[in-house]
N, C-alpha and C positions, 0 to 999 in steps of 0.2 A: 504494499500499500504506500503510495507516494503522496506527499502533502505540499500545498502551495506555500512558497517561501514568503509571500506577501500577507495572506490572511490566515493560513493554516488549514484551509479546507482540503478535502480529499480531491486529488487530481484525477481527471477522467482521461483515459487514453482514446484519442480520436485519430484513427489511422496511424500516422507516424508521429503525431504531435501529442503533447500532453496539455490539457487545458483545465482551468479552474472555473467551475460554474458560478462562483460568487463574484470574483473580481476580474474575470476575463484574462487572467494570466495565461500565457502560452509558451511553451518551450519544446524544442525538438529532442532534448535529452532528459533523462530522468533527474530528478532533484533529490538529493540525499540530505537528510537532516540528521545531525548527530545530537544525541542527548547524553548528559552525564549527571551524576548525583554524588554529592559529597556526604560521607557518613561521619558524623561528629562523635565525640567521646560519649560513652554511656554515663548517665547520671548515677551516682551512688544512692542506694536505698538505705535509709536510716531504720534500724530495728528498734522498736519501742519495747522495753521490758516492763514487767508488771509494776515495779516500783516507780517507774517514770510516768506511768499512765494515771496515777492517783491524782485527779484534779477535782475531786468532789469537795464540797464545803465540809468543814469540821464543826460539829456542834457538841454541846455538853449532854451526853447520854451515857448512862452507866451500862457497861458490858455485863451480861448475865453470866459469862464464863469466867473472866478474870478480875472483874470489879473496876477496871479502868474507866475513867469518866470522860473520855473523848471518843468520838466516832464520826466516820464519814457518813453522809446520807445522800440518797437519791430517791426519786419517785417514779413509779411505772404504772400505767393504766393496765392492770391485769384482769379486770372484770369489765362488764359492759360499760358503755360511755356515760350512762346516767348514774353510775355508782361512784363512790369516792376512789381515789387512786391509792395504791399500796406504797407505803414509805419503807425503804430498805435502809439498814444500818450496817456498818462494818467497823469493827474496833480498830483503832489506830495502833494498838499494841499487839494483839494476838491474831488479828485478821478474822475473828469470829463474825459471821454474818447472820442477822436476824431480820424479821420484818414486823411491821405494825399495820393493822388494818384500821380504817376509820369508819 
């Protein structure tokens, strides 16, 4: 398949000539277009460990396992939309996780 050097349309072979239906370019020889691509460096992927991913707010909540008085918390809608959401807690010391329904 040959392409027009002016507009990029596909050239049509007419007897011994090649012609462009868009811009009326014509040539007696085939037009060769070269294409190249540069491949850059790959980006490094950062791995997040469990300790790095703790971005939850800390509140004063007593752990039932170790008695520590600080815990992370987050909420999730675990039941239907018209019911209250479930609040989850995770102890900052022993990583014990528990939930509270409202």
